[in-house]
mmCIF file as Biopython writes it, N, C-alpha, C and O atoms, coordinates in Angstrom:
data_model
#
loop_
_atom_site.group_PDB
_atom_site.id
_atom_site.type_symbol
_atom_site.label_atom_id
_atom_site.label_alt_id
_atom_site.label_comp_id
_atom_site.label_asym_id
_atom_site.label_entity_id
_atom_site.label_seq_id
_atom_site.pdbx_PDB_ins_code
_atom_site.Cartn_x
_atom_site.Cartn_y
_atom_site.Cartn_z
_atom_site.occupancy
_atom_site.B_iso_or_equiv
_atom_site.auth_seq_id
_atom_site.auth_asym_id
_atom_site.pdbx_PDB_model_num
ATOM 1   N N  . MET A ? 1  ? 116.137 -19.611 -4.262 1.0 0.0 1  A 1 
ATOM 2   C CA . MET A ? 1  ? 115.036 -20.182 -3.496 1.0 0.0 1  A 1 
ATOM 3   C C  . MET A ? 1  ? 115.582 -21.283 -2.596 1.0 0.0 1  A 1 
ATOM 4   O O  . MET A ? 1  ? 116.381 -22.110 -3.033 1.0 0.0 1  A 1 
ATOM 5   N N  . THR A ? 2  ? 115.151 -21.291 -1.346 1.0 0.0 2  A 1 
ATOM 6   C CA . THR A ? 2  ? 115.591 -22.300 -0.386 1.0 0.0 2  A 1 
ATOM 7   C C  . THR A ? 2  ? 114.576 -23.430 -0.346 1.0 0.0 2  A 1 
ATOM 8   O O  . THR A ? 2  ? 113.369 -23.189 -0.307 1.0 0.0 2  A 1 
ATOM 9   N N  . THR A ? 3  ? 115.063 -24.655 -0.354 1.0 0.0 3  A 1 
ATOM 10  C CA . THR A ? 3  ? 114.167 -25.815 -0.286 1.0 0.0 3  A 1 
ATOM 11  C C  . THR A ? 3  ? 114.193 -26.415 1.103  1.0 0.0 3  A 1 
ATOM 12  O O  . THR A ? 3  ? 115.205 -26.344 1.800  1.0 0.0 3  A 1 
ATOM 13  N N  . THR A ? 4  ? 113.084 -27.004 1.502  1.0 0.0 4  A 1 
ATOM 14  C CA . THR A ? 4  ? 113.015 -27.658 2.811  1.0 0.0 4  A 1 
ATOM 15  C C  . THR A ? 4  ? 113.070 -29.171 2.669  1.0 0.0 4  A 1 
ATOM 16  O O  . THR A ? 4  ? 112.842 -29.891 3.641  1.0 0.0 4  A 1 
ATOM 17  N N  . ALA A ? 5  ? 113.372 -29.665 1.465  1.0 0.0 5  A 1 
ATOM 18  C CA . ALA A ? 5  ? 113.355 -31.109 1.218  1.0 0.0 5  A 1 
ATOM 19  C C  . ALA A ? 5  ? 114.350 -31.864 2.096  1.0 0.0 5  A 1 
ATOM 20  O O  . ALA A ? 5  ? 114.106 -33.016 2.457  1.0 0.0 5  A 1 
ATOM 21  N N  . SER A ? 6  ? 115.475 -31.222 2.446  1.0 0.0 6  A 1 
ATOM 22  C CA . SER A ? 6  ? 116.486 -31.918 3.242  1.0 0.0 6  A 1 
ATOM 23  C C  . SER A ? 6  ? 116.207 -31.827 4.745  1.0 0.0 6  A 1 
ATOM 24  O O  . SER A ? 6  ? 116.852 -32.524 5.529  1.0 0.0 6  A 1 
ATOM 25  N N  . LYS A ? 7  ? 115.258 -30.980 5.163  1.0 0.0 7  A 1 
ATOM 26  C CA . LYS A ? 7  ? 114.918 -30.861 6.573  1.0 0.0 7  A 1 
ATOM 27  C C  . LYS A ? 7  ? 114.125 -32.070 7.054  1.0 0.0 7  A 1 
ATOM 28  O O  . LYS A ? 7  ? 113.324 -32.636 6.310  1.0 0.0 7  A 1 
ATOM 29  N N  . LYS A ? 8  ? 114.354 -32.457 8.293  1.0 0.0 8  A 1 
ATOM 30  C CA . LYS A ? 8  ? 113.544 -33.514 8.898  1.0 0.0 8  A 1 
ATOM 31  C C  . LYS A ? 8  ? 112.263 -32.863 9.401  1.0 0.0 8  A 1 
ATOM 32  O O  . LYS A ? 8  ? 112.326 -31.872 10.130 1.0 0.0 8  A 1 
ATOM 33  N N  . PRO A ? 9  ? 111.103 -33.396 9.029  1.0 0.0 9  A 1 
ATOM 34  C CA . PRO A ? 9  ? 109.841 -32.806 9.480  1.0 0.0 9  A 1 
ATOM 35  C C  . PRO A ? 9  ? 109.742 -32.784 11.007 1.0 0.0 9  A 1 
ATOM 36  O O  . PRO A ? 9  ? 110.126 -33.741 11.679 1.0 0.0 9  A 1 
ATOM 37  N N  . THR A ? 10 ? 109.226 -31.689 11.534 1.0 0.0 10 A 1 
ATOM 38  C CA . THR A ? 10 ? 109.058 -31.571 12.973 1.0 0.0 10 A 1 
ATOM 39  C C  . THR A ? 10 ? 107.651 -31.939 13.415 1.0 0.0 10 A 1 
ATOM 40  O O  . THR A ? 10 ? 107.409 -32.151 14.603 1.0 0.0 10 A 1 
ATOM 41  N N  . ARG A ? 11 ? 106.721 -32.018 12.468 1.0 0.0 11 A 1 
ATOM 42  C CA . ARG A ? 11 ? 105.322 -32.347 12.764 1.0 0.0 11 A 1 
ATOM 43  C C  . ARG A ? 11 ? 104.772 -33.322 11.725 1.0 0.0 11 A 1 
ATOM 44  O O  . ARG A ? 11 ? 105.282 -33.409 10.608 1.0 0.0 11 A 1 
ATOM 45  N N  . GLU A ? 12 ? 103.738 -34.045 12.104 1.0 0.0 12 A 1 
ATOM 46  C CA . GLU A ? 12 ? 102.978 -34.876 11.171 1.0 0.0 12 A 1 
ATOM 47  C C  . GLU A ? 12 ? 101.587 -34.261 11.052 1.0 0.0 12 A 1 
ATOM 48  O O  . GLU A ? 12 ? 101.057 -33.736 12.031 1.0 0.0 12 A 1 
ATOM 49  N N  . VAL A ? 13 ? 100.996 -34.321 9.866  1.0 0.0 13 A 1 
ATOM 50  C CA . VAL A ? 13 ? 99.657  -33.794 9.631  1.0 0.0 13 A 1 
ATOM 51  C C  . VAL A ? 13 ? 98.710  -34.988 9.506  1.0 0.0 13 A 1 
ATOM 52  O O  . VAL A ? 13 ? 98.916  -35.877 8.679  1.0 0.0 13 A 1 
ATOM 53  N N  . TRP A ? 14 ? 97.671  -34.992 10.339 1.0 0.0 14 A 1 
ATOM 54  C CA . TRP A ? 14 ? 96.697  -36.084 10.357 1.0 0.0 14 A 1 
ATOM 55  C C  . TRP A ? 14 ? 95.319  -35.548 10.002 1.0 0.0 14 A 1 
ATOM 56  O O  . TRP A ? 14 ? 94.932  -34.471 10.454 1.0 0.0 14 A 1 
ATOM 57  N N  . MET A ? 15 ? 94.582  -36.295 9.197  1.0 0.0 15 A 1 
ATOM 58  C CA . MET A ? 15 ? 93.193  -35.992 8.895  1.0 0.0 15 A 1 
ATOM 59  C C  . MET A ? 15 ? 92.350  -36.816 9.863  1.0 0.0 15 A 1 
ATOM 60  O O  . MET A ? 15 ? 92.553  -38.021 10.005 1.0 0.0 15 A 1 
ATOM 61  N N  . VAL A ? 16 ? 91.404  -36.157 10.525 1.0 0.0 16 A 1 
ATOM 62  C CA . VAL A ? 16 ? 90.549  -36.838 11.492 1.0 0.0 16 A 1 
ATOM 63  C C  . VAL A ? 16 ? 89.117  -36.781 10.974 1.0 0.0 16 A 1 
ATOM 64  O O  . VAL A ? 16 ? 88.545  -35.704 10.810 1.0 0.0 16 A 1 
ATOM 65  N N  . GLU A ? 17 ? 88.547  -37.960 10.720 1.0 0.0 17 A 1 
ATOM 66  C CA . GLU A ? 17 ? 87.172  -38.064 10.243 1.0 0.0 17 A 1 
ATOM 67  C C  . GLU A ? 17 ? 86.311  -38.668 11.346 1.0 0.0 17 A 1 
ATOM 68  O O  . GLU A ? 17 ? 86.674  -39.683 11.940 1.0 0.0 17 A 1 
ATOM 69  N N  . GLU A ? 18 ? 85.175  -38.042 11.617 1.0 0.0 18 A 1 
ATOM 70  C CA . GLU A ? 18 ? 84.232  -38.570 12.597 1.0 0.0 18 A 1 
ATOM 71  C C  . GLU A ? 18 ? 83.350  -39.609 11.910 1.0 0.0 18 A 1 
ATOM 72  O O  . GLU A ? 18 ? 82.720  -39.309 10.896 1.0 0.0 18 A 1 
ATOM 73  N N  . LEU A ? 19 ? 83.300  -40.805 12.442 1.0 0.0 19 A 1 
ATOM 74  C CA . LEU A ? 19 ? 82.513  -41.889 11.872 1.0 0.0 19 A 1 
ATOM 75  C C  . LEU A ? 19 ? 81.122  -41.928 12.508 1.0 0.0 19 A 1 
ATOM 76  O O  . LEU A ? 19 ? 80.911  -41.389 13.595 1.0 0.0 19 A 1 
ATOM 77  N N  . GLU A ? 20 ? 80.189  -42.563 11.827 1.0 0.0 20 A 1 
ATOM 78  C CA . GLU A ? 20 ? 78.819  -42.672 12.341 1.0 0.0 20 A 1 
ATOM 79  C C  . GLU A ? 20 ? 78.750  -43.442 13.650 1.0 0.0 20 A 1 
ATOM 80  O O  . GLU A ? 20 ? 77.797  -43.285 14.414 1.0 0.0 20 A 1 
ATOM 81  N N  . THR A ? 21 ? 79.740  -44.263 13.912 1.0 0.0 21 A 1 
ATOM 82  C CA . THR A ? 21 ? 79.774  -45.060 15.146 1.0 0.0 21 A 1 
ATOM 83  C C  . THR A ? 21 ? 80.160  -44.223 16.365 1.0 0.0 21 A 1 
ATOM 84  O O  . THR A ? 21 ? 80.116  -44.710 17.495 1.0 0.0 21 A 1 
ATOM 85  N N  . GLY A ? 22 ? 80.541  -42.956 16.132 1.0 0.0 22 A 1 
ATOM 86  C CA . GLY A ? 22 ? 80.989  -42.113 17.228 1.0 0.0 22 A 1 
ATOM 87  C C  . GLY A ? 22 ? 82.498  -42.145 17.417 1.0 0.0 22 A 1 
ATOM 88  O O  . GLY A ? 22 ? 83.047  -41.377 18.207 1.0 0.0 22 A 1 
ATOM 89  N N  . ARG A ? 23 ? 83.161  -43.027 16.698 1.0 0.0 23 A 1 
ATOM 90  C CA . ARG A ? 23 ? 84.621  -43.114 16.763 1.0 0.0 23 A 1 
ATOM 91  C C  . ARG A ? 23 ? 85.230  -42.193 15.725 1.0 0.0 23 A 1 
ATOM 92  O O  . ARG A ? 23 ? 84.516  -41.633 14.894 1.0 0.0 23 A 1 
ATOM 93  N N  . SER A ? 24 ? 86.540  -42.031 15.764 1.0 0.0 24 A 1 
ATOM 94  C CA . SER A ? 24 ? 87.272  -41.206 14.800 1.0 0.0 24 A 1 
ATOM 95  C C  . SER A ? 24 ? 88.253  -42.064 14.028 1.0 0.0 24 A 1 
ATOM 96  O O  . SER A ? 24 ? 88.818  -43.016 14.567 1.0 0.0 24 A 1 
ATOM 97  N N  . ARG A ? 25 ? 88.456  -41.722 12.757 1.0 0.0 25 A 1 
ATOM 98  C CA . ARG A ? 25 ? 89.481  -42.394 11.943 1.0 0.0 25 A 1 
ATOM 99  C C  . ARG A ? 25 ? 90.582  -41.370 11.670 1.0 0.0 25 A 1 
ATOM 100 O O  . ARG A ? 25 ? 90.317  -40.276 11.171 1.0 0.0 25 A 1 
ATOM 101 N N  . TRP A ? 26 ? 91.823  -41.738 12.004 1.0 0.0 26 A 1 
ATOM 102 C CA . TRP A ? 26 ? 92.980  -40.875 11.801 1.0 0.0 26 A 1 
ATOM 103 C C  . TRP A ? 26 ? 93.808  -41.404 10.634 1.0 0.0 26 A 1 
ATOM 104 O O  . TRP A ? 26 ? 94.174  -42.579 10.608 1.0 0.0 26 A 1 
ATOM 105 N N  . THR A ? 27 ? 94.100  -40.532 9.669  1.0 0.0 27 A 1 
ATOM 106 C CA . THR A ? 27 ? 94.894  -40.898 8.507  1.0 0.0 27 A 1 
ATOM 107 C C  . THR A ? 27 ? 96.000  -39.856 8.337  1.0 0.0 27 A 1 
ATOM 108 O O  . THR A ? 27 ? 95.724  -38.659 8.264  1.0 0.0 27 A 1 
ATOM 109 N N  . ARG A ? 28 ? 97.256  -40.315 8.274  1.0 0.0 28 A 1 
ATOM 110 C CA . ARG A ? 28 ? 98.374  -39.378 8.083  1.0 0.0 28 A 1 
ATOM 111 C C  . ARG A ? 28 ? 98.340  -38.886 6.639  1.0 0.0 28 A 1 
ATOM 112 O O  . ARG A ? 28 ? 98.342  -39.685 5.703  1.0 0.0 28 A 1 
ATOM 113 N N  . VAL A ? 29 ? 98.309  -37.554 6.466  1.0 0.0 29 A 1 
ATOM 114 C CA . VAL A ? 29 ? 98.213  -36.983 5.119  1.0 0.0 29 A 1 
ATOM 115 C C  . VAL A ? 29 ? 99.391  -36.084 4.764  1.0 0.0 29 A 1 
ATOM 116 O O  . VAL A ? 29 ? 99.443  -35.562 3.650  1.0 0.0 29 A 1 
ATOM 117 N N  . GLY A ? 30 ? 100.340 -35.889 5.679  1.0 0.0 30 A 1 
ATOM 118 C CA . GLY A ? 30 ? 101.482 -35.044 5.343  1.0 0.0 30 A 1 
ATOM 119 C C  . GLY A ? 30 ? 102.394 -34.783 6.521  1.0 0.0 30 A 1 
ATOM 120 O O  . GLY A ? 30 ? 102.288 -35.403 7.579  1.0 0.0 30 A 1 
ATOM 121 N N  . THR A ? 31 ? 103.298 -33.835 6.294  1.0 0.0 31 A 1 
ATOM 122 C CA . THR A ? 31 ? 104.272 -33.427 7.309  1.0 0.0 31 A 1 
ATOM 123 C C  . THR A ? 31 ? 104.353 -31.909 7.331  1.0 0.0 31 A 1 
ATOM 124 O O  . THR A ? 31 ? 103.810 -31.237 6.454  1.0 0.0 31 A 1 
ATOM 125 N N  . ALA A ? 32 ? 105.034 -31.373 8.336  1.0 0.0 32 A 1 
ATOM 126 C CA . ALA A ? 32 ? 105.243 -29.926 8.436  1.0 0.0 32 A 1 
ATOM 127 C C  . ALA A ? 32 ? 106.642 -29.662 8.972  1.0 0.0 32 A 1 
ATOM 128 O O  . ALA A ? 32 ? 107.151 -30.389 9.825  1.0 0.0 32 A 1 
ATOM 129 N N  . ASP A ? 33 ? 107.247 -28.604 8.450  1.0 0.0 33 A 1 
ATOM 130 C CA . ASP A ? 33 ? 108.574 -28.159 8.886  1.0 0.0 33 A 1 
ATOM 131 C C  . ASP A ? 33 ? 108.430 -26.802 9.545  1.0 0.0 33 A 1 
ATOM 132 O O  . ASP A ? 33 ? 107.638 -25.970 9.104  1.0 0.0 33 A 1 
ATOM 133 N N  . GLU A ? 34 ? 109.202 -26.579 10.610 1.0 0.0 34 A 1 
ATOM 134 C CA . GLU A ? 34 ? 109.195 -25.258 11.246 1.0 0.0 34 A 1 
ATOM 135 C C  . GLU A ? 34 ? 110.214 -24.367 10.549 1.0 0.0 34 A 1 
ATOM 136 O O  . GLU A ? 34 ? 111.349 -24.781 10.310 1.0 0.0 34 A 1 
ATOM 137 N N  . ASN A ? 35 ? 109.805 -23.142 10.226 1.0 0.0 35 A 1 
ATOM 138 C CA . ASN A ? 35 ? 110.675 -22.163 9.581  1.0 0.0 35 A 1 
ATOM 139 C C  . ASN A ? 35 ? 111.427 -21.356 10.629 1.0 0.0 35 A 1 
ATOM 140 O O  . ASN A ? 35 ? 111.106 -21.411 11.816 1.0 0.0 35 A 1 
ATOM 141 N N  . LYS A ? 36 ? 112.431 -20.606 10.183 1.0 0.0 36 A 1 
ATOM 142 C CA . LYS A ? 36 ? 113.246 -19.808 11.101 1.0 0.0 36 A 1 
ATOM 143 C C  . LYS A ? 36 ? 112.420 -18.825 11.915 1.0 0.0 36 A 1 
ATOM 144 O O  . LYS A ? 36 ? 112.760 -18.527 13.060 1.0 0.0 36 A 1 
ATOM 145 N N  . ASP A ? 37 ? 111.328 -18.315 11.329 1.0 0.0 37 A 1 
ATOM 146 C CA . ASP A ? 37 ? 110.496 -17.330 12.036 1.0 0.0 37 A 1 
ATOM 147 C C  . ASP A ? 37 ? 109.421 -17.973 12.910 1.0 0.0 37 A 1 
ATOM 148 O O  . ASP A ? 37 ? 108.588 -17.267 13.479 1.0 0.0 37 A 1 
ATOM 149 N N  . GLY A ? 38 ? 109.428 -19.320 13.025 1.0 0.0 38 A 1 
ATOM 150 C CA . GLY A ? 38 ? 108.470 -20.021 13.864 1.0 0.0 38 A 1 
ATOM 151 C C  . GLY A ? 38 ? 107.205 -20.456 13.144 1.0 0.0 38 A 1 
ATOM 152 O O  . GLY A ? 38 ? 106.410 -21.214 13.699 1.0 0.0 38 A 1 
ATOM 153 N N  . SER A ? 39 ? 107.006 -19.986 11.914 1.0 0.0 39 A 1 
ATOM 154 C CA . SER A ? 39 ? 105.844 -20.428 11.142 1.0 0.0 39 A 1 
ATOM 155 C C  . SER A ? 39 ? 106.079 -21.851 10.631 1.0 0.0 39 A 1 
ATOM 156 O O  . SER A ? 39 ? 107.189 -22.372 10.739 1.0 0.0 39 A 1 
ATOM 157 N N  . LEU A ? 40 ? 105.043 -22.478 10.078 1.0 0.0 40 A 1 
ATOM 158 C CA . LEU A ? 40 ? 105.145 -23.850 9.590  1.0 0.0 40 A 1 
ATOM 159 C C  . LEU A ? 40 ? 104.890 -23.911 8.093  1.0 0.0 40 A 1 
ATOM 160 O O  . LEU A ? 40 ? 104.030 -23.198 7.575  1.0 0.0 40 A 1 
ATOM 161 N N  . THR A ? 41 ? 105.630 -24.754 7.404  1.0 0.0 41 A 1 
ATOM 162 C CA . THR A ? 41 ? 105.365 -25.084 6.006  1.0 0.0 41 A 1 
ATOM 163 C C  . THR A ? 41 ? 104.796 -26.491 5.999  1.0 0.0 41 A 1 
ATOM 164 O O  . THR A ? 41 ? 105.416 -27.422 6.512  1.0 0.0 41 A 1 
ATOM 165 N N  . ILE A ? 42 ? 103.603 -26.645 5.410  1.0 0.0 42 A 1 
ATOM 166 C CA . ILE A ? 42 ? 102.912 -27.929 5.408  1.0 0.0 42 A 1 
ATOM 167 C C  . ILE A ? 42 ? 103.056 -28.586 4.044  1.0 0.0 42 A 1 
ATOM 168 O O  . ILE A ? 42 ? 102.848 -27.945 3.014  1.0 0.0 42 A 1 
ATOM 169 N N  . HIS A ? 43 ? 103.413 -29.871 4.039  1.0 0.0 43 A 1 
ATOM 170 C CA . HIS A ? 43 ? 103.570 -30.666 2.818  1.0 0.0 43 A 1 
ATOM 171 C C  . HIS A ? 43 ? 102.510 -31.759 2.844  1.0 0.0 43 A 1 
ATOM 172 O O  . HIS A ? 43 ? 102.625 -32.717 3.608  1.0 0.0 43 A 1 
ATOM 173 N N  . LEU A ? 44 ? 101.475 -31.624 2.012  1.0 0.0 44 A 1 
ATOM 174 C CA . LEU A ? 44 ? 100.417 -32.626 1.976  1.0 0.0 44 A 1 
ATOM 175 C C  . LEU A ? 44 ? 100.702 -33.662 0.897  1.0 0.0 44 A 1 
ATOM 176 O O  . LEU A ? 44 ? 101.041 -33.304 -0.230 1.0 0.0 44 A 1 
ATOM 177 N N  . GLN A ? 45 ? 100.570 -34.930 1.229  1.0 0.0 45 A 1 
ATOM 178 C CA . GLN A ? 45 ? 100.688 -36.018 0.265  1.0 0.0 45 A 1 
ATOM 179 C C  . GLN A ? 45 ? 99.316  -36.501 -0.172 1.0 0.0 45 A 1 
ATOM 180 O O  . GLN A ? 45 ? 99.206  -37.259 -1.136 1.0 0.0 45 A 1 
ATOM 181 N N  . ALA A ? 46 ? 98.269  -36.075 0.522  1.0 0.0 46 A 1 
ATOM 182 C CA . ALA A ? 46 ? 96.890  -36.443 0.192  1.0 0.0 46 A 1 
ATOM 183 C C  . ALA A ? 46 ? 95.996  -35.269 0.567  1.0 0.0 46 A 1 
ATOM 184 O O  . ALA A ? 46 ? 96.311  -34.501 1.475  1.0 0.0 46 A 1 
ATOM 185 N N  . MET A ? 47 ? 94.887  -35.141 -0.136 1.0 0.0 47 A 1 
ATOM 186 C CA . MET A ? 47 ? 93.938  -34.071 0.158  1.0 0.0 47 A 1 
ATOM 187 C C  . MET A ? 47 ? 92.927  -34.561 1.197  1.0 0.0 47 A 1 
ATOM 188 O O  . MET A ? 47 ? 92.406  -35.671 1.084  1.0 0.0 47 A 1 
ATOM 189 N N  . PRO A ? 48 ? 92.653  -33.739 2.203  1.0 0.0 48 A 1 
ATOM 190 C CA . PRO A ? 48 ? 91.653  -34.131 3.192  1.0 0.0 48 A 1 
ATOM 191 C C  . PRO A ? 48 ? 90.254  -34.144 2.577  1.0 0.0 48 A 1 
ATOM 192 O O  . PRO A ? 48 ? 89.978  -33.412 1.627  1.0 0.0 48 A 1 
ATOM 193 N N  . THR A ? 49 ? 89.390  -34.969 3.119  1.0 0.0 49 A 1 
ATOM 194 C CA . THR A ? 49 ? 88.016  -35.021 2.642  1.0 0.0 49 A 1 
ATOM 195 C C  . THR A ? 49 ? 87.239  -33.845 3.239  1.0 0.0 49 A 1 
ATOM 196 O O  . THR A ? 49 ? 87.568  -33.373 4.327  1.0 0.0 49 A 1 
ATOM 197 N N  . PRO A ? 50 ? 86.208  -33.370 2.530  1.0 0.0 50 A 1 
ATOM 198 C CA . PRO A ? 50 ? 85.402  -32.267 3.064  1.0 0.0 50 A 1 
ATOM 199 C C  . PRO A ? 50 ? 84.808  -32.629 4.423  1.0 0.0 50 A 1 
ATOM 200 O O  . PRO A ? 50 ? 84.303  -33.736 4.612  1.0 0.0 50 A 1 
ATOM 201 N N  . GLY A ? 51 ? 84.869  -31.702 5.354  1.0 0.0 51 A 1 
ATOM 202 C CA . GLY A ? 51 ? 84.315  -31.921 6.682  1.0 0.0 51 A 1 
ATOM 203 C C  . GLY A ? 51 ? 85.293  -32.537 7.672  1.0 0.0 51 A 1 
ATOM 204 O O  . GLY A ? 51 ? 85.025  -32.544 8.874  1.0 0.0 51 A 1 
ATOM 205 N N  . ALA A ? 52 ? 86.421  -33.054 7.195  1.0 0.0 52 A 1 
ATOM 206 C CA . ALA A ? 52 ? 87.424  -33.626 8.103  1.0 0.0 52 A 1 
ATOM 207 C C  . ALA A ? 52 ? 88.226  -32.484 8.720  1.0 0.0 52 A 1 
ATOM 208 O O  . ALA A ? 52 ? 88.343  -31.407 8.135  1.0 0.0 52 A 1 
ATOM 209 N N  . ARG A ? 53 ? 88.775  -32.728 9.902  1.0 0.0 53 A 1 
ATOM 210 C CA . ARG A ? 53 ? 89.651  -31.721 10.498 1.0 0.0 53 A 1 
ATOM 211 C C  . ARG A ? 53 ? 91.099  -32.195 10.380 1.0 0.0 53 A 1 
ATOM 212 O O  . ARG A ? 53 ? 91.362  -33.391 10.264 1.0 0.0 53 A 1 
ATOM 213 N N  . LEU A ? 54 ? 92.026  -31.252 10.412 1.0 0.0 54 A 1 
ATOM 214 C CA . LEU A ? 54 ? 93.450  -31.568 10.369 1.0 0.0 54 A 1 
ATOM 215 C C  . LEU A ? 54 ? 94.038  -31.369 11.751 1.0 0.0 54 A 1 
ATOM 216 O O  . LEU A ? 54 ? 93.656  -30.448 12.474 1.0 0.0 54 A 1 
ATOM 217 N N  . ASN A ? 55 ? 94.970  -32.240 12.113 1.0 0.0 55 A 1 
ATOM 218 C CA . ASN A ? 55 ? 95.607  -32.205 13.409 1.0 0.0 55 A 1 
ATOM 219 C C  . ASN A ? 55 ? 97.114  -32.249 13.191 1.0 0.0 55 A 1 
ATOM 220 O O  . ASN A ? 55 ? 97.607  -33.129 12.486 1.0 0.0 55 A 1 
ATOM 221 N N  . LEU A ? 56 ? 97.860  -31.306 13.788 1.0 0.0 56 A 1 
ATOM 222 C CA . LEU A ? 56 ? 99.319  -31.308 13.728 1.0 0.0 56 A 1 
ATOM 223 C C  . LEU A ? 56 ? 99.854  -31.938 15.004 1.0 0.0 56 A 1 
ATOM 224 O O  . LEU A ? 56 ? 99.493  -31.526 16.106 1.0 0.0 56 A 1 
ATOM 225 N N  . ARG A ? 57 ? 100.706 -32.927 14.854 1.0 0.0 57 A 1 
ATOM 226 C CA . ARG A ? 57 ? 101.307 -33.617 15.994 1.0 0.0 57 A 1 
ATOM 227 C C  . ARG A ? 57 ? 102.816 -33.590 15.846 1.0 0.0 57 A 1 
ATOM 228 O O  . ARG A ? 57 ? 103.330 -33.570 14.727 1.0 0.0 57 A 1 
ATOM 229 N N  . SER A ? 58 ? 103.527 -33.590 16.953 1.0 0.0 58 A 1 
ATOM 230 C CA . SER A ? 58 ? 104.988 -33.679 16.895 1.0 0.0 58 A 1 
ATOM 231 C C  . SER A ? 58 ? 105.388 -34.975 16.229 1.0 0.0 58 A 1 
ATOM 232 O O  . SER A ? 58 ? 104.808 -36.027 16.499 1.0 0.0 58 A 1 
ATOM 233 N N  . ALA A ? 59 ? 106.382 -34.900 15.355 1.0 0.0 59 A 1 
ATOM 234 C CA . ALA A ? 59 ? 106.876 -36.106 14.690 1.0 0.0 59 A 1 
ATOM 235 C C  . ALA A ? 59 ? 107.563 -36.986 15.717 1.0 0.0 59 A 1 
ATOM 236 O O  . ALA A ? 59 ? 108.264 -36.476 16.591 1.0 0.0 59 A 1 
ATOM 237 N N  . PRO A ? 60 ? 107.380 -38.292 15.631 1.0 0.0 60 A 1 
ATOM 238 C CA . PRO A ? 60 ? 108.013 -39.177 16.617 1.0 0.0 60 A 1 
ATOM 239 C C  . PRO A ? 60 ? 109.536 -39.143 16.482 1.0 0.0 60 A 1 
ATOM 240 O O  . PRO A ? 60 ? 110.068 -39.034 15.377 1.0 0.0 60 A 1 
ATOM 241 N N  . SER A ? 61 ? 110.219 -39.235 17.602 1.0 0.0 61 A 1 
ATOM 242 C CA . SER A ? 61 ? 111.678 -39.304 17.570 1.0 0.0 61 A 1 
ATOM 243 C C  . SER A ? 61 ? 112.107 -40.726 17.266 1.0 0.0 61 A 1 
ATOM 244 O O  . SER A ? 61 ? 111.285 -41.642 17.318 1.0 0.0 61 A 1 
ATOM 245 N N  . LYS A ? 62 ? 113.369 -40.927 16.951 1.0 0.0 62 A 1 
ATOM 246 C CA . LYS A ? 62 ? 113.874 -42.265 16.633 1.0 0.0 62 A 1 
ATOM 247 C C  . LYS A ? 62 ? 113.710 -43.223 17.817 1.0 0.0 62 A 1 
ATOM 248 O O  . LYS A ? 62 ? 113.567 -44.430 17.624 1.0 0.0 62 A 1 
ATOM 249 N N  . ALA A ? 63 ? 113.731 -42.686 19.035 1.0 0.0 63 A 1 
ATOM 250 C CA . ALA A ? 63 ? 113.617 -43.518 20.234 1.0 0.0 63 A 1 
ATOM 251 C C  . ALA A ? 63 ? 112.209 -44.088 20.408 1.0 0.0 63 A 1 
ATOM 252 O O  . ALA A ? 63 ? 112.025 -45.104 21.079 1.0 0.0 63 A 1 
ATOM 253 N N  . GLU A ? 64 ? 111.199 -43.420 19.792 1.0 0.0 64 A 1 
ATOM 254 C CA . GLU A ? 64 ? 109.803 -43.862 19.983 1.0 0.0 64 A 1 
ATOM 255 C C  . GLU A ? 64 ? 109.480 -45.014 19.115 1.0 0.0 64 A 1 
ATOM 256 O O  . GLU A ? 64 ? 108.356 -45.514 19.144 1.0 0.0 64 A 1 
#
């Protein structure tokens, strides 16, 4: 079995909750690695709340 633990994540997973004020709250809940076939493996460190949406963003580079 191959592990992805040593890979640097290529994406961050964010949970986006819509607030009653009309604003959104963004909470980082995990990372994602790109596989050789172009698919993604998602590693969640927290479970999203019901009704929240998930957003995949490119992981920031060291220069950012």
